[in-house]
Every structure is written in structure tokens, then in C-alpha cells.
Backbone bond lengths (Angstrom), bond angles and torsions (degrees), N, CA, C in turn:
res aa  C-N    CA-C-N  psi(-1)  N-CA   C-N-CA  omega(-1)  CA-C   N-CA-C  phi
1 X - - - 1.425 - - 1.484 110.21 -
2 X 1.283 117.53 122.85 1.449 122.95 -179.29 1.499 111.94 -82.57
3 X 1.326 120.11 129.31 1.433 123.75 174.45 1.466 111.80 -122.95
4 X 1.292 117.87 136.12 1.493 125.24 179.64 1.482 104.91 -126.92
5 X 1.313 113.69 121.10 1.492 119.95 179.70 1.459 114.21 -127.71
6 X 1.293 118.92 116.73 1.484 124.79 178.32 1.479 110.33 -92.29
7 X 1.346 114.04 153.04 1.459 122.44 173.11 1.464 108.61 -151.00
8 X 1.369 115.92 168.94 1.415 122.09 169.49 1.567 115.79 105.23
9 X 1.312 114.54 -4.76 1.436 117.31 177.00 1.512 113.52 -67.07
10 X 1.339 118.91 171.49 1.377 119.77 178.94 1.543 111.06 170.10
11 X 1.320 115.97 -171.25 1.450 123.37 176.43 1.489 109.68 -106.25
12 X 1.361 115.22 124.08 1.446 120.44 -179.52 1.519 109.41 -135.12
13 X 1.313 117.28 164.24 1.461 120.90 174.23 1.555 109.71 -90.34
14 X 1.289 111.96 156.33 1.491 116.66 176.40 1.473 111.51 -53.41
15 X 1.345 113.79 138.15 1.510 119.75 -178.89 1.496 114.23 94.01
16 X 1.296 118.35 -15.96 1.427 122.05 -177.98 1.580 109.51 -86.68
17 X 1.325 113.37 178.30 1.458 121.73 -176.07 1.501 114.97 -123.05
18 X 1.328 115.00 153.85 1.448 119.88 175.49 1.604 105.32 -140.59
19 X 1.313 116.17 153.97 1.476 118.36 168.64 1.515 108.33 -123.34
20 X 1.241 115.64 120.88 1.480 119.15 173.99 1.514 110.96 -92.16
21 X 1.295 113.32 145.97 1.497 118.67 178.80 1.517 108.52 -125.87
22 X 1.324 115.41 149.66 1.443 120.54 179.56 1.494 108.02 -141.07
23 X 1.309 118.76 117.45 1.425 123.71 179.98 1.511 109.05 -106.82
24 X 1.339 114.04 135.44 1.487 120.33 -176.25 1.530 110.38 -120.37
25 X 1.317 116.90 137.88 1.453 122.28 172.68 1.496 108.90 -130.15
26 X 1.374 113.56 158.44 1.484 117.36 175.61 1.453 114.96 95.20
27 X 1.319 122.26 -1.23 1.468 125.20 179.04 1.589 106.56 -144.32
28 X 1.286 114.51 163.11 1.448 121.45 174.97 1.480 108.85 -77.67
29 X 1.272 115.06 92.11 1.515 125.16 -163.85 1.543 107.84 -56.73
30 X 1.337 119.76 -44.59 1.484 117.72 -170.72 1.522 111.39 -74.97
31 X 1.361 117.97 -3.99 1.452 120.77 174.27 1.499 114.84 -96.08
32 X 1.310 116.44 2.58 1.466 119.38 -174.78 1.521 111.02 -118.15
33 X 1.292 114.29 139.38 1.450 119.70 167.49 1.530 110.52 -75.31
34 X 1.303 114.61 149.14 1.523 119.61 -175.24 1.542 105.82 -130.06
35 X 1.292 113.22 151.48 1.411 119.89 -176.98 1.550 111.61 -142.15
36 X 1.321 113.34 153.15 1.444 121.19 171.69 1.569 108.50 -114.97
37 X 1.332 114.05 133.33 1.492 120.68 175.61 1.490 107.72 -128.29
38 X 1.347 114.14 166.27 1.436 118.34 177.05 1.533 111.07 -145.81
39 X 1.306 115.54 152.80 1.416 120.85 -178.02 1.512 109.92 -140.90
40 X 1.304 115.91 119.11 1.477 122.04 178.40 1.500 106.39 -95.23
41 X 1.348 113.98 156.83 1.505 117.24 -177.32 1.533 110.24 -59.04
42 X 1.319 114.91 134.22 1.436 120.75 -179.27 1.511 115.97 75.32
43 X 1.314 119.94 3.82 1.397 122.16 179.12 1.519 112.87 -120.97
44 X 1.310 116.67 163.07 1.444 121.44 178.85 1.506 109.77 -76.66
45 X 1.361 114.67 155.65 1.492 119.90 176.52 1.517 104.52 -68.03
46 X 1.323 115.49 139.22 1.420 123.81 177.06 1.505 111.73 -127.42
47 X 1.334 113.68 147.79 1.448 118.24 178.29 1.553 110.41 -80.24
48 X 1.350 115.41 136.81 1.421 121.18 -178.74 1.487 111.23 -103.87
49 X 1.288 118.20 -51.72 1.455 122.10 -176.62 1.547 108.42 -163.59
50 X 1.324 115.72 153.52 1.422 119.92 176.58 1.525 109.35 -144.05
51 X 1.323 114.43 159.29 1.450 118.43 175.97 1.605 105.55 -137.11
52 X 1.220 114.42 124.85 1.470 120.43 -179.09 1.520 110.51 -75.33
53 X 1.349 112.68 166.81 1.478 116.42 179.87 1.521 111.72 -67.70
54 X 1.371 116.07 -15.09 1.437 120.69 174.75 1.520 110.60 -87.01
55 X 1.335 119.23 -2.61 1.427 126.57 177.00 1.547 112.82 83.19
56 X 1.318 116.28 5.62 1.470 117.22 170.98 1.543 107.63 -72.96
57 X 1.326 114.73 146.40 1.414 118.90 -174.86 1.571 113.41 -124.71
58 X 1.293 113.79 158.84 1.488 120.09 176.89 1.516 106.66 -143.35
59 X 1.325 113.89 139.78 1.469 121.03 179.33 1.529 108.36 -134.48
60 X 1.338 114.99 140.25 1.385 116.80 -178.17 1.531 112.30 -75.03
61 X 1.337 118.29 153.31 1.434 121.68 -174.20 1.499 118.66 -50.89
62 X 1.348 115.46 -40.03 1.441 120.74 -173.75 1.501 113.89 -66.11
63 X 1.319 118.00 -18.00 1.480 120.87 178.62 1.511 112.05 -118.61
64 X 1.318 119.43 4.84 1.407 121.85 -177.92 1.512 110.02 -60.39
65 X 1.336 116.41 133.35 1.442 121.72 178.81 1.533 111.68 88.41
66 X 1.366 116.84 -9.45 1.493 119.44 179.18 1.528 110.72 -117.65
67 X 1.321 116.94 -36.09 1.500 118.83 -176.37 1.542 108.58 -107.52
68 X 1.317 117.53 145.26 1.421 122.19 178.02 1.525 109.38 -134.80
69 X 1.300 117.47 129.82 1.455 121.34 175.99 1.508 109.82 -98.54
70 X 1.317 115.16 147.24 1.471 119.48 176.49 1.564 107.21 -154.56
71 X 1.317 112.10 167.69 1.450 117.47 -179.51 1.524 111.54 -139.93
72 X 1.303 117.57 151.48 1.405 124.51 173.98 1.481 106.49 -126.81
73 X 1.292 115.57 98.24 1.505 118.10 -174.89 1.549 112.95 -68.02
74 X 1.350 116.37 -24.95 1.456 118.64 177.86 1.542 111.42 -68.50
75 X 1.320 114.06 -24.97 1.490 120.42 -179.31 1.504 112.59 -103.69
76 X 1.380 118.15 -0.96 1.365 118.60 -174.62 1.475 115.25 55.75
77 X 1.295 117.46 39.20 1.460 123.85 -170.12 1.462 111.75 -134.58
78 X 1.298 115.31 140.22 1.460 125.25 174.49 1.498 108.77 -118.00
79 X 1.327 117.74 144.24 1.413 122.51 -174.77 1.504 111.66 -122.48
80 X 1.300 118.99 153.52 1.428 123.33 167.96 1.534 108.78 -129.32
81 X 1.247 118.00 104.59 1.467 123.77 175.76 1.500 108.15 -83.05
82 X 1.332 117.80 122.44 1.473 122.63 -173.41 1.537 104.88 -120.19
83 X 1.270 116.46 115.64 1.501 122.92 177.77 1.524 110.25 -114.47
84 X 1.269 114.85 161.28 1.443 121.69 177.81 1.537 111.90 49.19
85 X 1.302 115.33 49.20 1.443 120.25 -175.14 1.513 111.93 -65.07
86 X 1.335 113.96 144.90 1.463 124.39 -177.79 1.559 108.94 -119.32
87 X 1.324 113.78 153.58 1.518 115.84 177.90 1.527 112.26 -56.18
88 X 1.362 118.25 -28.01 1.439 119.53 179.53 1.533 113.85 -74.90
89 X 1.359 116.30 -4.23 1.418 120.46 174.38 1.512 113.21 -86.05
90 X 1.344 115.06 -3.47 1.464 121.23 179.08 1.507 108.06 -61.13
91 X 1.312 116.97 126.77 1.434 123.90 -179.81 1.507 111.68 -179.23
92 X 1.331 116.01 169.57 1.452 121.60 162.80 1.496 107.80 -83.14
93 X 1.328 113.56 128.79 1.485 117.72 -179.77 1.508 109.05 -107.76
94 X 1.335 112.44 131.03 1.480 120.52 -178.81 1.503 110.71 -116.60
95 X 1.315 111.95 145.31 1.494 120.23 175.95 1.584 103.67 -108.21
96 X 1.352 111.59 146.56 1.485 116.62 178.01 1.516 111.40 -149.55
97 X 1.303 114.30 150.10 1.481 122.35 175.80 1.497 108.95 -104.73
98 X 1.315 117.38 145.82 1.466 121.37 -178.59 1.549 110.29 -65.82
99 X 1.342 112.75 166.15 1.426 118.76 -174.61 1.461 114.75 -66.79
100 X 1.328 118.14 -35.48 1.482 122.85 -172.83 1.490 108.36 -135.99
101 X 1.348 113.94 154.00 1.430 122.67 176.73 1.582 110.13 -69.53
102 X 1.290 116.31 140.96 1.454 122.82 175.56 1.484 112.73 55.00
103 X 1.298 114.37 37.96 1.455 120.07 178.80 1.519 111.30 -84.74
104 X 1.328 110.98 163.93 1.509 118.29 173.93 1.507 105.63 -135.36
105 X 1.352 114.59 109.51 1.448 123.56 -175.72 1.502 110.41 -110.30
106 X 1.350 115.25 138.39 1.454 118.13 171.88 1.500 107.74 -144.13
107 X 1.320 118.72 134.50 1.512 125.48 -4.72 1.510 111.36 -64.70
108 X 1.266 116.51 151.46 1.496 119.96 -170.21 1.550 115.39 -69.40
109 X 1.332 118.69 -26.62 1.447 120.89 -175.12 1.540 114.31 -103.94
110 X 1.242 117.51 26.25 1.440 121.40 177.46 1.519 109.12 -75.93
111 X 1.292 118.60 129.73 1.465 121.06 -175.37 1.522 111.58 -59.69
112 X 1.276 118.26 -33.67 1.469 122.71 -179.37 1.524 113.30 -65.61
113 X 1.318 118.46 -16.63 1.447 123.72 175.83 1.550 112.59 -68.13
114 X 1.316 112.03 -19.29 1.471 118.13 -169.00 1.548 110.81 -112.77
115 X 1.280 116.62 127.61 1.497 118.33 -176.18 1.483 114.62 -111.54
116 X 1.347 118.52 -13.04 1.461 120.04 -177.09 1.509 107.49 -121.31
117 X 1.331 116.58 122.51 1.447 121.47 -169.98 1.535 108.18 -127.71
118 X 1.382 112.31 150.89 1.441 120.57 176.04 1.542 106.67 -92.56
119 X 1.343 111.84 179.85 1.455 118.71 -178.02 1.535 111.60 -87.04
120 X 1.304 117.23 -12.57 1.464 118.58 175.62 1.529 112.18 100.56
121 X 1.346 112.68 154.94 1.485 120.29 175.15 1.530 103.76 -134.93
122 X 1.355 115.70 136.80 1.448 118.94 -177.12 1.511 110.96 -87.38
123 X 1.367 113.74 136.65 1.452 122.14 175.53 1.510 105.68 -120.73
124 X 1.310 116.36 122.61 1.442 119.94 176.39 1.522 109.87 -126.21
125 X 1.329 113.29 127.19 1.512 117.57 -177.35 1.530 107.04 -118.41
126 X 1.266 115.24 121.28 1.457 122.74 178.88 1.462 111.25 -92.82
127 X 1.368 115.03 149.76 1.487 118.73 -176.63 1.546 110.25 -91.70
């Protein structure tokens, strides 16, 4: 049984930083691409960043230069470092693992690429 557990969300002021963590169990972590998504109230879920099993990364334009994704395969954990946070970054942030091991998906941040999802962690940025 695959489990995906996010942590690290919270309430911060604009300009501050947060680091989200996501720990996965039940699959061969280093063989799976991982992604971060977010969903604000009344909006669709959007892809934020992903890191392939090859360690190549992709980040959506709205957070480019501010957010960085990384992974520690020894800890089965993927991180999202979020700097210079803005009120528009406020959302529930979800971590997800791709559907298949050693996959290659394009476009990389399509939600249907990911089959294992966590429950989410809330990020709130005040102005």
C-alpha cells in the first residue's frame, strides 16, 4: 500500500519562506517521478513542480526562481523549498508520485501522470 504524507505547511507573511516535505512508502521511491501541486479555494488543481526519477526537474512559470524541488532517495522524501512567498501562493499543497516506475511523461506536470496522492498541507501567506 502506497502512502504519501506531506508536512511543513503553515501561516507565513509575504516574503518569507517555507519548506514542504513529502515522505513516501510502499513503492521503490528512487524509480518514481514526484510532483507538487496546489489548489486554492474555487480554483482547479495546478502543477507547481516535479522531479523525475532521473532527477531532471520542471517548475511552472508562476513560481520559477522562487520554488525549488529536490529529493533525497535515502529518506524517500521530496522537498519543495518556497522562497519569497506571495499571498497568491496560498493554497492546499499536494504531493504525488507518478503512475509508473521509470516513466517519462510529457507534459511533465499533468495531474493524470500521477496516481498516488497525499492528503495535502495548507500554506497560507498573509500580505
